[in-house]
VOPAGU-2260 file (C-alpha; in pm, 1 decimal, decimal comma):
REM VOPAGU-2260
SITE   aa  ch    i         X         Y         Z
SITE  MET   A    0    7602,5    3315,3    -649,1
SITE  GLY   A    1    7373,7    3612,0    -651,5
SITE  HIS   A    2    7151,1    3512,0    -948,0
SITE  LYS   A    3    6837,2    3643,3    -885,4
SITE  VAL   A    4    6533,7    3446,9   -1046,3
SITE  HIS   A    5    6145,4    3622,5   -1097,5
SITE  PRO   A    6    5969,9    3576,9    -819,7
SITE  ASN   A    7    5634,5    3529,0   -1028,1
SITE  ALA   A    8    5799,7    3273,3   -1284,5
SITE  PHE   A    9    5947,4    3086,2    -999,1
SITE  ARG   A   10    5610,2    3005,2    -895,4
SITE  PHE   A   11    5437,4    2924,4   -1212,1
SITE  GLY   A   12    5258,7    2515,8   -1182,0
SITE  VAL   A   13    5287,4    2562,5    -760,8
SITE  PHE   A   14    4966,8    2819,2    -738,2
SITE  ARG   A   15    5034,2    3035,6   -1000,8
SITE  PRO   A   16    4876,4    3012,5   -1328,3
SITE  TRP   A   17    5083,1    3127,9   -1678,6
SITE  GLU   A   18    4964,0    3433,4   -1837,8
SITE  ALA   A   19    4938,8    3330,2   -2224,0
SITE  ASN   A   20    4689,5    3029,3   -2236,7
SITE  TRP   A   21    4691,6    2869,0   -2551,3
SITE  PHE   A   22    4872,5    2568,8   -2776,0
SITE  ALA   A   23    5029,0    2598,2   -3166,9
SITE  ASN   A   24    5187,7    2403,1   -3339,8
SITE  PRO   A   25    5604,4    2437,3   -3370,8
SITE  LYS   A   26    5561,3    2622,7   -3713,6
SITE  ASP   A   27    5345,3    2853,0   -3598,0
SITE  TYR   A   28    5454,1    2919,2   -3248,6
SITE  THR   A   29    5715,2    3197,9   -3296,5
SITE  LYS   A   30    5413,3    3369,8   -3504,2
SITE  MET   A   31    5181,6    3346,7   -3216,8
SITE  LEU   A   32    5477,2    3461,9   -2923,2
SITE  HIS   A   33    5544,1    3831,5   -3140,6
SITE  GLU   A   34    5152,6    3892,9   -3174,9
SITE  ASP   A   35    5112,9    3830,5   -2806,1
SITE  LEU   A   36    5381,5    4047,9   -2721,6
SITE  GLU   A   37    5325,6    4284,0   -2940,5
SITE  MET   A   38    4958,2    4338,8   -2835,9
SITE  ARG   A   39    5074,0    4369,5   -2482,7
SITE  ARG   A   40    5316,4    4647,9   -2606,8
SITE  THR   A   41    4972,4    4796,3   -2779,0
SITE  ILE   A   42    4774,3    4823,6   -2529,6
SITE  LEU   A   43    4996,2    4943,8   -2250,7
SITE  ALA   A   44    5116,1    5213,0   -2462,3
SITE  ARG   A   45    4761,1    5305,0   -2554,9
SITE  LEU   A   46    4613,5    5251,9   -2181,2
SITE  ARG   A   47    4939,6    5353,9   -1968,7
SITE  ASN   A   48    4694,5    5582,8   -1738,8
SITE  ALA   A   49    4453,6    5334,8   -1652,8
SITE  GLY   A   50    4656,0    5109,7   -1387,5
SITE  ILE   A   51    4733,7    4786,4   -1591,5
SITE  ALA   A   52    4825,4    4525,2   -1363,1
SITE  LYS   A   53    4793,3    4219,5   -1577,0
SITE  ILE   A   54    4685,1    4103,0   -1947,0
SITE  GLU   A   55    4611,3    3793,5   -1980,0
SITE  THR   A   56    4604,9    3613,0   -2337,2
SITE  GLU   A   57    4396,7    3291,3   -2433,2
SITE  ARG   A   58    4366,0    3142,7   -2768,7
SITE  SER   A   59    4075,6    2858,0   -2859,2
SITE  SER   A   60    4094,3    2671,8   -3129,1
SITE  ASN   A   61    3820,5    2883,7   -3358,5
SITE  ALA   A   62    4128,4    3137,7   -3456,4
SITE  GLN   A   63    3932,2    3342,0   -3136,5
SITE  LEU   A   64    4189,2    3571,2   -2954,9
SITE  THR   A   65    4057,6    3581,6   -2609,2
SITE  VAL   A   66    4201,0    3932,8   -2375,6
SITE  THR   A   67    4156,9    3986,9   -2016,0
SITE  ILE   A   68    4296,3    4344,1   -1865,2
SITE  HIS   A   69    4325,9    4341,2   -1492,0
SITE  THR   A   70    4318,8    4711,3   -1422,2
SITE  ALA   A   71    4250,4    4944,3   -1141,9
SITE  LYS   A   72    4052,9    5206,4   -1327,5
SITE  PRO   A   73    3807,4    5055,9   -1532,5
SITE  GLY   A   74    3640,0    5358,4   -1605,1
SITE  ILE   A   75    3961,7    5482,6   -1831,3
SITE  VAL   A   76    3958,1    5150,0   -2028,5
SITE  ILE   A   77    3579,7    5103,3   -2145,1
SITE  GLY   A   78    3515,8    5501,5   -2175,3
SITE  LYS   A   79    3206,4    5652,8   -2241,8
SITE  GLY   A   80    2955,2    5420,5   -2344,7
SITE  GLY   A   81    3184,8    5142,3   -2414,2
SITE  SER   A   82    3374,2    5325,1   -2745,3
SITE  SER   A   83    3721,8    5278,0   -2563,1
SITE  VAL   A   84    3703,1    4920,2   -2582,2
SITE  ASP   A   85    3531,6    4919,3   -2898,0
SITE  GLN   A   86    3792,2    5128,3   -3045,4
SITE  LEU   A   87    4044,1    4893,4   -2906,8
SITE  ARG   A   88    3905,1    4614,6   -3081,3
SITE  GLU   A   89    3876,8    4685,4   -3401,0
SITE  ASP   A   90    4267,2    4793,9   -3411,3
SITE  LEU   A   91    4334,7    4477,9   -3274,1
SITE  GLU   A   92    4117,1    4266,2   -3549,0
SITE  LYS   A   93    4289,6    4483,7   -3805,7
SITE  ARG   A   94    4615,9    4494,7   -3727,0
SITE  PHE   A   95    4628,4    4046,6   -3581,5
SITE  GLY   A   96    4327,9    3947,6   -3842,7
SITE  ASN   A   97    4164,0    3758,7   -3576,9
SITE  ARG   A   98    3844,4    3763,8   -3375,8
SITE  VAL   A   99    3936,8    3953,6   -3043,4
SITE  ARG   A  100    3718,0    3963,0   -2749,9
SITE  ILE   A  101    3842,2    4189,1   -2445,6
SITE  SER   A  102    3709,0    4147,4   -2103,7
SITE  ILE   A  103    3797,0    4357,1   -1816,4
SITE  GLN   A  104    3839,2    4253,5   -1448,4
SITE  GLU   A  105    3866,6    4512,7   -1189,4
SITE  ILE   A  106    4128,9    4531,4    -914,5
SITE  LYS   A  107    3961,9    4553,5    -586,7
SITE  GLN   A  108    4276,1    4601,3    -362,5
SITE  PRO   A  109    4567,3    4807,5    -585,7
SITE  GLU   A  110    4758,3    4815,7    -277,8
SITE  LEU   A  111    4796,4    4465,1    -259,2
SITE  ASP   A  112    4930,2    4466,0    -637,1
SITE  ALA   A  113    5314,3    4493,7    -661,8
SITE  GLN   A  114    5291,3    4618,5   -1063,1
SITE  LEU   A  115    5081,0    4912,9    -969,7
SITE  VAL   A  116    5237,3    5017,4    -631,8
SITE  ALA   A  117    5625,0    5006,7    -859,9
SITE  GLU   A  118    5408,6    5208,3   -1066,3
SITE  ASN   A  119    5323,4    5430,1    -852,0
SITE  ILE   A  120    5662,6    5531,2    -696,5
SITE  ALA   A  121    5771,9    5546,5   -1048,8
SITE  SER   A  122    5537,0    5871,8   -1177,8
SITE  GLN   A  123    5563,2    6009,8    -812,5
SITE  ILE   A  124    6014,7    6015,1    -880,8
SITE  GLU   A  125    5896,4    6149,4   -1211,9
SITE  ARG   A  126    5716,8    6442,5   -1045,0
SITE  ARG   A  127    6017,9    6534,2    -847,7
SITE  ILE   A  128    5899,4    6407,1    -509,7
SITE  SER   A  129    6208,4    6223,9    -269,5
SITE  TYR   A  130    6211,6    5924,2    -363,9
SITE  LYS   A  131    6226,2    5810,6      64,7
SITE  ARG   A  132    5888,8    5943,2      89,3
SITE  ALA   A  133    5746,7    5784,3    -197,8
SITE  MET   A  134    5894,6    5479,8     -81,8
SITE  LYS   A  135    5779,9    5467,4     298,0
SITE  GLN   A  136    5405,9    5583,9     217,3
SITE  ALA   A  137    5362,2    5321,9     -68,7
SITE  ILE   A  138    5523,0    5070,4     218,4
SITE  LEU   A  139    5270,0    5204,6     494,0
SITE  ARG   A  140    4997,1    5214,9     291,7
SITE  THR   A  141    5032,9    4822,1     154,3
SITE  MET   A  142    5072,9    4703,5     542,7
SITE  ARG   A  143    4752,2    4893,3     615,6
SITE  SER   A  144    4571,7    4702,5     339,0
SITE  GLY   A  145    4633,7    4355,0     512,2
SITE  ALA   A  146    5015,0    4274,9     356,4
SITE  LYS   A  147    5206,2    4027,8     589,4
SITE  GLY   A  148    5563,1    4258,5     454,3
SITE  VAL   A  149    5672,9    4455,7     147,5
SITE  ARG   A  150    6010,3    4527,3     -11,1
SITE  VAL   A  151    6084,1    4819,0    -263,8
SITE  TYR   A  152    6394,6    4855,4    -453,2
SITE  CYS   A  153    6503,6    5188,4    -616,6
SITE  GLY   A  154    6811,4    5228,8    -837,6
SITE  GLY   A  155    7020,0    5503,0   -1042,6
SITE  ARG   A  156    7093,5    5863,6    -998,3
SITE  LEU   A  157    6902,1    5946,1    -702,5
SITE  ARG   A  158    6780,3    6301,8    -645,6
SITE  GLY   A  159    7034,6    6345,0    -941,4
SITE  ALA   A  160    7323,2    6226,2    -783,6
SITE  GLU   A  161    7679,3    6187,9   -1044,4
SITE  MET   A  162    7729,5    5832,4    -918,2
SITE  ALA   A  163    7421,7    5600,3    -928,8
SITE  ARG   A  164    7345,8    5402,1    -589,6
SITE  ARG   A  165    7070,3    5196,8    -542,4
SITE  GLU   A  166    6800,8    5249,5    -229,1
SITE  TRP   A  167    6592,2    5000,1     -33,1
SITE  ASP   A  168    6322,8    4954,5     198,0
SITE  ARG   A  169    6113,2    4672,0     366,3
SITE  GLU   A  170    5896,8    4618,0     643,5
SITE  GLY   A  171    5752,9    4247,0     777,6
SITE  ARG   A  172    5857,8    3938,6     594,1
SITE  VAL   A  173    5929,6    3823,7     204,0
SITE  PRO   A  174    6037,4    3434,2     231,2
SITE  LEU   A  175    6132,9    3489,8    -151,6
SITE  HIS   A  176    6276,1    3085,0    -130,0
SITE  THR   A  177    5955,7    2932,2       0,3
SITE  LEU   A  178    5741,3    2816,8    -312,5
SITE  ARG   A  179    5410,3    2846,2     -83,5
SITE  ALA   A  180    5462,0    3190,1      16,6
SITE  ASP   A  181    5214,0    3426,5    -232,0
SITE  ILE   A  182    5452,4    3695,6    -361,3
SITE  ASP   A  183    5336,3    3917,6    -615,7
SITE  PHE   A  184    5647,0    4137,2    -817,2
SITE  GLY   A  185    5639,7    4449,1   -1000,9
SITE  ARG   A  186    5860,3    4701,7   -1150,6
SITE  ALA   A  187    5852,6    4995,6   -1349,8
SITE  THR   A  188    6121,5    5266,2   -1464,7
SITE  ALA   A  189    6092,7    5644,9   -1397,7
SITE  LYS   A  190    6211,0    5838,6   -1657,8
SITE  THR   A  191    6366,9    6141,8   -1557,7
SITE  THR   A  192    6556,5    6481,5   -1630,3
SITE  PHE   A  193    6904,3    6282,5   -1512,4
SITE  GLY   A  194    6823,4    5944,2   -1658,7
SITE  ALA   A  195    6642,3    5637,2   -1603,1
SITE  ILE   A  196    6578,1    5501,8   -1204,2
SITE  GLY   A  197    6417,7    5152,4   -1210,2
SITE  VAL   A  198    6242,4    5047,7    -938,6
SITE  LYS   A  199    6128,8    4720,3    -815,8
SITE  CYS   A  200    5836,8    4592,8    -571,8
SITE  TRP   A  201    5772,4    4252,0    -372,5
SITE  ILE   A  202    5465,5    4237,5    -174,3
SITE  TYR   A  203    5398,1    3907,8      48,0
SITE  LYS   A  204    5026,0    3860,2      84,1
SITE  ASP   A  205    5023,7    3500,3     294,0
SITE  GLN   A  206    5141,6    3118,4     278,5
SITE  ILE   A  207    4871,3    2920,8      80,2
SITE  SER   A  208    4846,3    2613,8     203,1
SITE  PRO   A  209    4798,7    2247,5     -29,8
SITE  GLN   A  210    4417,4    2220,7      24,4
SITE  GLN   A  211    4371,5    2618,2    -159,1
SITE  ARG   A  212    4602,5    2475,8    -439,9
SITE  ARG   A  213    4350,9    2240,8    -528,9
SITE  LEU   A  214    4193,5    2361,3    -859,9
SITE  ALA   A  215    3866,5    2111,1    -753,9
SITE  ILE   A  216    3747,1    1940,8    -437,5
SITE  ALA   A  217    3558,6    1605,1    -439,8
SITE  ASP   A  218    3206,6    1612,8    -444,1
SITE  GLY   A  219    3191,4    1960,6    -430,2
SITE  ALA   A  220    3316,1    2006,2     -81,5
SITE  PRO   A  221    3414,9    2347,4      52,7
SITE  ILE   A  222    3798,6    2413,4     142,2
SITE  GLY   A  223    3708,8    2375,9     566,0
SITE  GLU   A  224    3543,2    2078,4     537,0
SITE  ALA   A  225    3789,4    1909,4     338,0
SITE  ILE   A  226    4100,2    2012,7     585,6
SITE  ALA   A  227    3916,0    1935,2     869,1
SITE  PRO   A  228    3598,8    1681,8     819,1
SITE  GLN   A  229    3265,4    1729,0    1037,2
SITE  PRO   A  230    3197,6    1482,1    1233,3
SITE  GLU   A  231    2793,6    1286,9    1160,8
SITE  ALA   A  232    2544,7    1391,1    1299,4
SITE  PRO   A  233    2415,7    1174,1    1581,1
SITE  GLU   A  234    2130,8     952,5    1540,2
SITE  PRO   A  235    1845,4    1068,3    1753,9
SITE  VAL   A  236    1745,7     830,0    2087,1
SITE  ALA   A  237    1407,9     727,0    2062,5
SITE  PRO   A  238    1299,9     784,2    2487,8
SITE  ARG   A  239    1245,9     483,8    2721,6
SITE  ALA   A  240     873,5     354,9    2745,5
SITE  GLU   A  241     795,0     350,5    3116,9
SITE  ALA   A  242     758,2       7,1    3302,9
SITE  ALA   A  243     415,1     120,9    3460,5
SITE  PRO   A  244     174,0     431,3    3452,3
SITE  ALA   A  245     112,8     602,2    3803,1
SITE  GLU   A  246    -218,2     486,3    3872,4
SITE  THR   A  247     -75,2     124,3    3906,6
SITE  ARG   A  248     228,4     242,5    4067,3
SITE  ALA   A  249      -9,1     426,1    4328,5
SITE  ALA   A  250    -208,7      93,0    4330,7
SITE  ALA   A  251      99,0    -163,5    4405,4
SITE  VAL   A  252     205,5     122,4    4684,4
SITE  THR   A  253     -97,0      61,2    4881,4
SITE  THR   A  254    -150,7    -301,6    4851,7
SITE  GLU   A  255     188,0    -357,5    4963,4
SITE  PRO   A  256     161,5    -534,8    5338,4
SITE  VAL   A  257     281,2    -358,7    5633,8
SITE  ALA   A  258     536,0    -637,6    5759,6
SITE  ALA   A  259     726,7    -605,7    5442,2
SITE  PRO   A  260    1011,6    -316,3    5585,7
SITE  ALA   A  261    1050,4    -597,3    5902,6
SITE  ALA   A  262    1096,5    -928,6    5586,8
SITE  GLU   A  263    1378,3    -657,4    5404,3
SITE  THR   A  264    1601,3    -768,5    5774,8
SITE  PRO   A  265    1685,5   -1101,5    5658,8
SITE  ALA   A  266    1749,0   -1035,7    5345,9
SITE  ARG   A  267    2017,3    -737,9    5428,8
SITE  ARG   A  268    2143,2    -985,1    5734,6
SITE  ALA   A  269    2205,8   -1241,9    5423,6
SITE  ARG   A  270    2366,9    -954,1    5186,3
SITE  THR   A  271    2622,1    -897,6    5512,2
SITE  THR   A  272    2707,6   -1231,4    5590,7
SITE  SER   A  273    2727,6   -1289,8    5193,6
SITE  THR   A  274    2976,9    -982,7    5151,2
SITE  ALA   A  275    3171,3   -1117,1    5455,2
SITE  ARG   A  276    3225,4   -1462,4    5316,3
SITE  PRO   A  277    3514,2   -1352,9    5059,3
SITE  LYS   A  278    3681,5   -1162,6    5283,0
SITE  LYS   A  279    3771,1   -1468,6    5496,2
SITE  THR   A  280    3845,7   -1669,7    5192,4
SITE  GLU   A  281    4073,4   -1328,8    5076,2
SITE  THR   A  282    4221,8   -1348,0    5417,5
SITE  THR   A  283    4344,1   -1750,9    5395,1
SITE  ALA   A  284    4457,6   -1661,7    4986,7
SITE  ASP   A  285    4654,6   -1401,7    5146,0
SITE  GLU   A  286    4803,2   -1615,6    5397,2
SITE  ALA   A  287    4876,1   -1910,0    5189,1
SITE  LYS   A  288    5081,9   -1669,0    4949,0
SITE  LYS   A  289    5309,8   -1576,4    5250,4
SITE  PRO   A  290    5443,4   -1921,3    5302,7
SITE  ALA   A  291    5781,1   -1821,6    5508,7
SITE  PRO   A  292    5606,7   -1673,7    5827,9
SITE  ARG   A  293    5445,8   -2101,1    5858,5
SITE  ALA   A  294    5778,6   -2235,5    5795,8
SITE  ARG   A  295    5970,7   -1981,2    6069,7
SITE  ALA   A  296    5663,3   -2062,4    6330,5
SITE  ALA   A  297    5679,7   -2428,6    6251,9
SITE  ALA   A  298    6076,3   -2399,1    6310,7
SITE  ARG   A  299    6039,4   -2258,1    6685,5
SITE  PRO   A  300    5848,2   -2575,4    6807,6
SITE  LYS   A  301    6121,5   -2772,9    6709,1
SITE  ALA   A  302    6413,7   -2574,8    6813,2
SITE  ASP   A  303    6248,7   -2554,3    7203,9
SITE  ALA   A  304    6176,9   -2944,0    7165,1
SITE  ALA   A  305    6556,3   -2936,3    7104,2
SITE  GLU   A  306    6615,6   -2774,7    7381,3
SITE  ASN   A  307    6429,5   -2935,7    7649,3
SITE  LYS   A  308    6581,1   -3244,1    7530,8
SITE  THR   A  309    6906,9   -3198,0    7629,1
SITE  PRO   A  310    6983,3   -3319,9    7998,7
SITE  ALA   A  311    7047,0   -3012,7    8190,4
SITE  LYS   A  312    7445,8   -3089,2    8339,4
SITE  LYS   A  313    7412,0   -3149,8    8721,7
SITE  PRO   A  314    7616,2   -2951,2    8928,3
SITE  ALA   A  315    7983,6   -3084,5    9057,3
SITE  PRO   A  316    7968,7   -3204,5    9471,8
SITE  ARG   A  317    8160,9   -3018,3    9680,5
SITE  LYS   A  318    8427,0   -3186,3    9880,8
SITE  LYS   A  319    8408,1   -3253,6   10221,3
SITE  THR   A  320    8697,3   -3057,5   10402,5
């Protein structure tokens, strides 16, 4: 009860990839893991003001380490003429003894990255800005950028109070128990004169469908066609050939005899008589279907005959007085 799970780690393998992609033997695993952690600490300490949201590492079979830095300010990371990146690469190669390749990716919408939002709130609290104002402004900017829900949490000696407390604010919905929900989580620490204040941020972007989770679609079809396949185009129908040209039709009209309309009347009469015959058969069939009225009608003449056969009673003779 009450145990919290990291939202990013909870969705590993569902649709979120790992930040470290490499394979190692059991003997070398501990060494490579500590190298990764030390490298991340070095980069974050050196480029603290560059707005770094995430660092991804990848190791190849030829002992080459590829580092991908996701930042909102690529100009600070690159430096003037690429000098900062070159210096960082040389330092990492000397420290870890591997060939290092650094690639930089820009974050186009920093308002939708939870780590950058948390760091922004923490930096404002360090500059003695009210935590409530910083939280509300961050939530407003994130919702305007297209997020469906935001939750921000601050804990510590807020406003220099003697007793630490926790404050949080939320807008929209943040379904943490839904695995398909694309929720980004980030945390930062504001180091103030009266103690450390922790900041956590959850951003709910959208719900990811099963089709979007697939890495590759068969035959290279786009996602829209995979969700709703389009029907095949109908084959063109060839135009019907005319029975006779217009000239032959006109000749046929002129060569027809005048008495043709009179000859049509017997055919029409025959049609009417032929259509009237089935009606009689239908009525006889209907009568055959109803035997009860016939039986009653046949029973009535028998009853009349029985009445006629019974002799009428003779009136009694009157006595003469």
